[in-house]
C-alpha positions in Angstrom: -0.2 0.2 0.4 1.0 3.2 -0.7 0.4 6.8 1.0 -1.9 7.8 -1.5 -3.9 4.7 -0.6 -7.3 5.9 1.0 -7.3 3.1 3.1 -4.1 3.5 4.7 -5.3 6.9 6.5 -8.2 5.2 8.1 -8.4 4.9 11.9 -9.8 1.1 12.9 -13.4 1.2 14.8 -13.7 0.9 18.2 -13.7 -2.0 19.9 -17.8 -2.1 20.5 -18.4 -1.9 16.8 -20.6 -4.6 15.7 -20.6 -5.6 11.9 -23.6 -7.5 10.1 -22.3 -10.2 8.2 -24.7 -9.8 5.4 -24.9 -6.5 4.7 -21.7 -5.1 5.7 -23.8 -2.7 8.5 -21.9 -1.0 11.2 -22.4 0.9 14.4 -21.3 0.9 18.2 -23.0 -1.7 20.1 -25.6 0.7 22.1 -26.3 2.2 18.4 -29.0 1.7 16.2 -29.2 -2.2 16.4 -32.6 -4.0 17.1 -31.9 -5.4 20.6 -34.8 -8.4 21.4 -34.2 -10.2 24.6 -35.4 -13.7 25.5 -34.6 -16.7 26.8 -31.3 -17.2 25.1 -30.4 -13.4 25.9 -30.4 -10.5 24.4 -30.6 -11.0 20.5 -28.8 -7.9 18.7 -30.9 -7.7 14.9 -29.7 -5.6 12.1 -31.9 -2.6 11.5 -31.2 -2.5 7.4 -31.6 -6.3 7.1 -32.9 -8.1 10.0 -29.8 -10.6 10.3 -28.7 -11.5 13.7 -25.6 -10.4 14.4 -25.0 -11.8 18.2 -26.6 -12.6 21.4 -25.3 -11.7 24.5 -26.2 -12.6 28.4 -27.3 -16.0 27.5 -25.0 -17.1 30.8 -26.5 -16.0 34.1 -23.6 -15.6 35.3 -22.5 -12.6 33.1 -26.1 -10.9 33.2 -27.2 -11.0 36.6 -31.5 -10.8 36.4 -32.7 -7.1 36.1 -35.0 -6.0 38.9 -37.8 -4.0 38.1 -39.0 -5.0 34.2 -42.0 -3.5 34.0 -45.0 -5.8 32.8 -45.5 -3.4 29.6 -41.9 -4.3 28.4 -42.3 -8.3 28.4 -45.3 -7.6 26.3 -44.2 -5.4 24.3 -41.2 -8.3 24.1 -43.4 -11.1 23.4 -45.4 -9.2 20.6 -42.5 -8.2 19.2 -40.9 -12.5 19.3 -44.5 -13.0 17.7 -44.1 -10.8 15.1 -40.6 -11.9 14.3 -41.8 -15.3 13.8 -44.6 -14.7 11.6 -42.8 -12.5 9.7 -40.1 -15.6 8.8 -43.1 -17.8 8.4 -44.8 -15.7 6.1 -41.8 -14.3 3.8 -41.5 -16.9 0.8 
């Protein structure tokens, strides 16, 4: 590579950056990713192509239970899970 190559001057992304392997979208872990919480842990989904990026907190020792999760949030999470299931079933 030469000094005129535009890739030489770029800084590497921060360690907190997540990448989508399907569409190439990248953002911080607390950026625009869709986070769906379930029994396996928090699933991070790409906002562009809906690909699952990672699952975090599936080990109870890693992520202690959160106190005070509102029933509204639990209901909303369940509805989103059902919507995702139906979307996968109905998408050709």
